[in-house]
C-alpha positions as CSV (number, residue, x, y, z in Angstrom):
1,X,0.1,0.2,-0.2
2,X,1.5,3.5,-1.2
3,X,0.7,6.3,1.3
4,X,1.2,9.9,0.7
5,X,0.4,12.5,3.6
6,X,0.2,15.9,3.2
7,X,1.9,17.8,5.9
8,X,2.5,21.5,5.1
9,X,1.8,21.8,8.8
10,X,5.4,20.5,9.5
11,X,6.3,23.8,8.1
12,X,5.5,26.0,11.5
13,X,7.2,26.8,14.1
14,X,4.9,25.2,16.6
15,X,0.9,24.6,17.2
16,X,-1.6,21.5,17.7
17,X,-1.8,21.2,13.8
18,X,2.1,20.5,13.3
19,X,2.3,18.4,16.5
20,X,-0.5,15.9,15.4
21,X,1.1,15.9,12.0
22,X,5.1,15.5,12.8
23,X,3.8,12.6,15.6
24,X,1.7,10.3,13.2
25,X,4.0,10.3,10.7
26,X,6.5,9.5,13.1
27,X,4.5,6.6,14.9
28,X,3.5,5.4,11.4
29,X,7.3,5.0,10.3
30,X,7.2,2.1,13.1
31,X,4.6,0.1,11.6
32,X,4.8,0.9,8.0
33,X,7.8,0.2,5.8
34,X,9.4,3.7,4.8
35,X,9.5,3.3,1.6
36,X,5.6,2.9,1.4
37,X,5.4,6.4,2.6
38,X,5.4,9.7,0.9
39,X,5.3,13.1,3.0
40,X,4.6,16.2,1.2
41,X,5.8,19.1,2.6
42,X,5.2,22.7,1.0
43,X,8.9,24.4,2.3
44,X,12.5,23.4,2.1
45,X,13.3,23.9,5.5
46,X,11.1,21.2,6.4
47,X,13.4,18.7,4.3
48,X,15.0,16.0,7.0
49,X,12.4,15.9,9.5
50,X,11.6,12.1,7.8
51,X,15.0,10.9,6.5
52,X,13.7,7.4,6.2
53,X,10.2,8.3,4.0
54,X,10.4,9.9,1.2
55,X,9.6,14.3,1.2
56,X,8.1,15.4,-1.7
57,X,8.5,19.2,-1.6
58,X,5.8,21.1,-3.3
59,X,6.3,24.4,-2.9
60,X,3.9,26.9,-1.1
61,X,5.1,30.6,-1.5
62,X,2.0,32.1,0.6
63,X,-1.1,30.6,2.7
64,X,-2.5,33.1,-0.3
65,X,-2.2,30.6,-2.7
66,X,-3.4,27.9,-0.8
67,X,-6.2,26.9,-2.8
68,X,-3.9,26.9,-6.2
69,X,-1.9,24.6,-4.4
70,X,-4.5,22.2,-3.5
71,X,-6.3,22.1,-6.7
72,X,-3.5,22.4,-9.2
73,X,-0.1,21.4,-7.8
74,X,-1.1,18.2,-5.6
75,X,-2.9,16.6,-8.2
76,X,-0.4,17.2,-10.8
77,X,2.3,15.5,-8.3
78,X,0.1,12.7,-7.1
79,X,-0.7,11.4,-10.8
80,X,2.8,11.0,-11.1
81,X,3.3,8.6,-8.5
82,X,0.0,7.1,-8.1
83,X,-0.3,6.7,-4.0
84,X,-3.1,4.1,-2.9
85,X,-4.1,6.2,0.0
86,X,-3.8,10.5,0.2
87,X,-3.9,11.6,4.0
88,X,-4.5,15.4,3.8
89,X,-3.5,16.2,7.7
90,X,-4.9,20.2,7.9
91,X,-8.5,19.8,7.0
92,X,-8.9,20.6,3.5
93,X,-8.8,18.5,0.5
94,X,-6.6,18.6,-3.0
95,X,-9.5,19.4,-6.3
96,X,-11.5,17.1,-8.3
97,X,-14.5,14.7,-7.6
98,X,-13.6,11.4,-5.1
99,X,-15.4,9.9,-7.6
100,X,-13.1,11.0,-10.4
101,X,-9.4,10.1,-8.4
102,X,-7.3,7.1,-8.7
103,X,-6.5,7.0,-5.1
104,X,-8.9,7.5,-1.5
105,X,-8.7,10.7,0.7
106,X,-8.6,10.5,4.0
107,X,-8.8,14.1,5.5
108,X,-8.1,14.9,9.3
109,X,-10.7,17.9,10.4
110,X,-9.9,19.0,13.8
111,X,-12.6,20.4,14.8
112,X,-15.4,22.8,13.0
113,X,-14.4,26.7,14.8
114,X,-13.8,28.5,11.8
115,X,-17.5,27.5,10.9
116,X,-19.4,28.0,14.6
117,X,-16.3,31.0,15.7
118,X,-15.7,33.3,12.6
119,X,-15.3,36.3,14.6
120,X,-11.8,34.5,15.8
121,X,-10.6,34.2,12.6
122,X,-9.1,36.6,10.0
123,X,-11.0,37.9,7.0
124,X,-8.8,35.2,4.8
125,X,-9.5,32.8,6.9
126,X,-13.1,33.2,7.3
127,X,-13.9,33.1,3.5
128,X,-11.8,30.3,3.2
129,X,-12.0,27.9,5.9
130,X,-16.1,27.3,5.4
131,X,-16.0,26.4,2.1
132,X,-12.5,24.3,2.9
133,X,-14.3,22.6,5.3
134,X,-17.8,21.9,3.7
135,X,-15.6,20.1,0.6
136,X,-13.6,18.1,2.6
137,X,-16.3,16.7,4.5
138,X,-18.2,16.2,1.0
139,X,-15.7,14.6,-1.0
140,X,-13.2,12.7,1.3
141,X,-13.9,9.1,1.5
142,X,-13.1,9.4,5.1
143,X,-12.9,11.8,8.0
144,X,-10.6,11.4,11.0
145,X,-11.3,13.7,13.6
146,X,-9.9,14.1,17.5
147,X,-12.9,14.3,19.8
148,X,-16.4,12.7,20.0
149,X,-17.5,16.8,20.1
150,X,-15.9,17.4,16.6
151,X,-17.8,14.1,15.5
152,X,-20.5,14.7,16.6
153,X,-20.4,18.6,15.1
154,X,-19.2,17.4,11.9
155,X,-21.7,15.0,11.3
156,X,-24.6,17.3,12.1
157,X,-23.1,19.9,10.0
158,X,-22.2,18.5,7.0
159,X,-24.7,15.3,7.2
160,X,-22.0,12.6,6.4
161,X,-22.6,9.1,7.6
162,X,-21.2,8.4,11.1
163,X,-19.1,5.1,9.8
164,X,-17.1,8.0,7.9
165,X,-16.3,9.7,11.0
166,X,-13.4,7.8,12.9
167,X,-11.9,9.6,16.5
168,X,-8.3,9.4,17.2
169,X,-8.0,11.1,20.6
170,X,-4.6,12.8,21.0
171,X,-1.7,12.2,23.3
172,X,1.5,14.1,24.5
173,X,4.9,13.1,24.9
174,X,5.2,12.1,28.6
175,X,8.9,11.7,28.2
176,X,9.1,15.5,27.5
177,X,5.6,16.9,29.4
178,X,6.6,15.3,33.2
179,X,6.9,16.7,36.6
180,X,10.1,18.8,36.9
181,X,12.5,19.0,40.3
182,X,11.5,21.7,42.6
183,X,14.2,23.6,42.0
184,X,13.9,23.6,37.8
185,X,10.4,25.0,38.6
186,X,9.0,28.9,38.5
187,X,9.0,29.3,42.2
188,X,6.3,31.9,43.0
189,X,2.9,30.7,43.4
190,X,0.7,31.3,40.6
191,X,-2.3,30.1,38.5
192,X,-1.3,29.1,34.4
193,X,-3.0,29.7,31.2
194,X,-1.2,28.4,28.6
195,X,-2.8,29.1,25.0
196,X,-3.4,31.7,22.2
197,X,-4.7,34.9,23.2
198,X,-8.2,34.6,20.8
199,X,-11.8,35.5,22.0
200,X,-12.4,32.0,22.1
201,X,-9.9,30.8,24.7
202,X,-12.5,33.0,27.5
203,X,-8.7,34.3,29.0
204,X,-10.7,38.5,30.0
205,X,-13.2,36.3,31.7
206,X,-10.2,34.2,33.6
207,X,-9.1,37.5,34.9
208,X,-12.1,38.5,36.2
209,X,-12.9,35.0,38.1
210,X,-9.2,35.4,39.5
211,X,-10.2,39.1,40.6
212,X,-13.1,37.8,42.8
213,X,-10.7,36.1,44.4
214,X,-7.1,37.1,44.6
215,X,-7.5,38.8,48.0
216,X,-7.9,35.5,49.3
217,X,-4.5,34.2,47.7
218,X,-1.0,35.3,47.5
219,X,-0.8,34.1,43.7
220,X,-0.3,35.2,40.4
221,X,-1.9,34.5,37.1
222,X,0.6,33.6,34.8
223,X,-1.0,33.8,30.9
224,X,1.7,32.2,28.6
225,X,0.9,32.1,25.3
226,X,1.0,33.7,21.2
227,X,-0.3,37.1,21.3
228,X,-4.1,37.7,19.2
229,X,-7.1,39.7,18.9
230,X,-7.5,39.8,22.5
231,X,-4.1,40.8,23.7
232,X,-5.2,44.1,24.6
233,X,-8.7,42.8,25.9
234,X,-6.7,41.1,28.5
235,X,-4.6,43.9,29.6
236,X,-7.4,46.1,29.6
237,X,-9.3,43.6,32.1
238,X,-6.3,43.6,34.2
239,X,-6.4,47.3,34.2
240,X,-10.4,47.7,35.4
241,X,-9.8,44.9,37.9
242,X,-6.9,46.7,39.9
243,X,-4.5,43.9,39.1
244,X,-1.4,45.3,38.3
245,X,1.5,43.2,39.2
246,X,-0.5,39.9,40.4
247,X,-1.5,39.2,36.1
248,X,2.0,38.4,34.3
249,X,2.0,37.8,30.6
250,X,4.3,36.1,29.0
251,X,4.3,36.1,25.1
252,X,6.6,33.0,24.4
253,X,7.7,30.2,26.3
254,X,9.6,27.7,24.5
255,X,9.0,24.4,23.9
256,X,11.6,23.0,26.2
257,X,10.6,25.3,29.3
258,X,7.0,24.4,29.0
259,X,7.5,21.5,31.7
260,X,9.2,23.8,34.2
261,X,6.4,26.1,33.8
262,X,3.4,23.9,34.0
263,X,5.0,22.0,37.2
264,X,5.6,24.9,38.6
265,X,1.9,26.1,38.6
266,X,-0.4,25.2,41.6
267,X,-3.4,25.2,39.4
268,X,-3.8,25.0,35.3
269,X,-7.3,27.0,34.6
270,X,-8.5,26.6,30.8
271,X,-12.1,28.5,30.3
272,X,-12.5,28.1,26.7
273,X,-15.4,28.6,25.5
274,X,-15.2,25.5,22.6
275,X,-12.3,23.5,21.9
276,X,-11.6,19.9,19.3
277,X,-9.2,18.7,22.1
278,X,-6.6,20.4,23.8
279,X,-3.4,19.8,24.6
280,X,-2.4,22.4,27.2
281,X,-4.6,20.9,29.8
282,X,-3.2,17.2,28.9
283,X,0.2,18.6,28.9
284,X,-0.2,20.4,32.8
285,X,-1.9,16.9,33.7
286,X,1.5,15.3,32.7
287,X,3.5,17.2,34.7
288,X,1.4,16.7,37.5
289,X,-0.4,19.8,37.7
290,X,-3.8,20.0,39.1
291,X,-6.6,21.0,36.1
292,X,-9.6,23.2,36.1
293,X,-11.7,23.6,32.3
294,X,-14.9,24.9,30.9
295,X,-17.1,22.5,29.4
296,X,-16.9,23.6,25.9
297,X,-16.5,21.0,23.6
298,X,-14.2,18.3,24.0
299,X,-12.2,19.6,27.2
300,X,-14.4,17.0,29.4
301,X,-13.0,14.3,27.3
302,X,-9.4,15.4,27.6
303,X,-9.1,15.8,31.2
304,X,-12.0,12.6,32.3
305,X,-12.4,12.0,36.0
306,X,-8.6,13.5,36.6
307,X,-9.7,17.1,36.1
308,X,-12.2,20.1,37.1
309,X,-15.1,20.6,34.9
310,X,-17.1,24.2,35.4
311,X,-20.0,23.9,32.9
312,X,-21.4,26.9,31.2
313,X,-24.5,28.1,32.8
314,X,-28.2,26.2,31.1
315,X,-29.6,29.2,30.3
316,X,-26.5,31.0,28.5
317,X,-26.2,30.8,24.5
318,X,-23.7,28.3,23.4
319,X,-20.1,30.0,22.7
320,X,-21.5,33.3,24.9
321,X,-18.4,35.2,25.9
322,X,-19.5,37.2,29.0
323,X,-21.3,35.0,31.3
324,X,-21.4,36.2,35.0
325,X,-23.0,32.9,36.6
326,X,-20.2,31.0,35.3
327,X,-17.6,33.1,36.1
328,X,-18.5,33.1,39.6
329,X,-18.5,29.5,39.5
330,X,-14.9,29.6,38.3
331,X,-13.5,31.6,40.8
332,X,-15.3,29.3,43.7
333,X,-13.8,26.5,41.8
334,X,-10.4,28.4,41.5
335,X,-10.5,29.1,45.3
336,X,-11.8,25.4,46.7
337,X,-9.0,23.8,44.8
338,X,-6.0,25.7,46.0
339,X,-7.4,25.8,49.4
340,X,-7.5,22.0,49.9
341,X,-3.8,20.3,49.7
342,X,-5.0,16.7,49.4
343,X,-7.5,17.8,46.7
344,X,-5.1,19.2,44.9
345,X,-2.3,15.5,45.6
346,X,-5.4,13.9,44.3
347,X,-5.7,15.7,41.0
348,X,-2.4,15.7,40.1
349,X,-1.9,12.1,40.9
350,X,-5.2,11.5,38.8
351,X,-3.8,13.7,36.2
352,X,-0.7,11.7,35.3
353,X,-3.0,8.3,35.1
354,X,-5.3,9.8,32.8
355,X,-2.4,10.9,30.1
356,X,-1.7,7.6,30.1
357,X,-4.6,6.4,28.5
358,X,-3.8,8.1,25.5
359,X,-0.7,7.5,23.1
360,X,0.5,8.1,19.3
361,X,1.0,4.8,18.9
362,X,-2.5,4.2,19.4
363,X,-3.6,7.0,17.0
364,X,-1.6,5.9,14.3
365,X,-2.7,2.3,14.5
366,X,-6.0,3.6,14.2
367,X,-5.5,5.8,11.2
368,X,-3.7,2.9,9.4
369,X,-6.7,1.0,10.0
370,X,-8.8,3.8,7.9
371,X,-6.4,2.9,5.1
372,X,-5.9,-0.4,5.3
373,X,-10.3,-0.3,5.2
374,X,-10.4,1.9,2.5
375,X,-8.1,0.6,0.3
376,X,-9.0,-3.0,1.5
């Protein structure tokens, strides 16, 4: 079986999609002959990532040209070496009807956040992704997604058969994300949020929840993540709540330093409105840090019984950004966990066990099963 994997995400500096593509291919190469795998990359800088496989460079000069890259360049390349199955790992597929292709198509649709929450997208992405997601869902032979929440959304939104969608829950590398010695951690007491600073992450609400209970604790709130459209709102909220010196925003944390950041936190809090999965809570649990999340999308699937889940109030609209009931419940949960040392130790142990239930080997195994099922 000749497998081609479109892996333009490998060229990114980081992010969940890159992690997925890298780990999937890395673990597939453990169980599939390397000579049968062609990895399609879009930048020369990605060469050498998978030296055992065939790496095929199809240059993509800029994101603006992505539709042309998928409609013309990729089909032309695929016609030359005729794979049996092609896996598109970033929620869009090459042009043409599935019936006219000589290969079977698998697409990974992580979630349909661009459709559910368009306000968090740039104009270009608001124009592109709704059509791309629909095309991927309807013209691919099979869809891989990362959570039951995303599976339900895809089936409901696009009307695809249930047996067309396979869930492969994601994992973290526990040889990297693990508790670090106390002398290597950040030392001041703090609560932690890690993630892109966009409206869907609900970070201004987290600041307000922290303000409700800050006088009852010595902790800082550390917000670590890539600046995005909500960065200014977070700063303004910290000023309004008179939390100068108590809210610390760190724009960039190197990957190698993340375990120390997670391990030093007394509590990790993620109040996101919606997630298709959630690497940061999973990484925090792998470092032994207690986790509190919202019930947005797949987050309850990520933490299971190991974390505390605060539900958005039943009378609020899905995705509503300012929910004072949720804000109050989140603040109370933060304080109750911090004030209970035994509870935190129990959550820490449970989180370390929870992350062991997911593995990249299992992601690769289930994905390979999809390939075999399609090729027959």
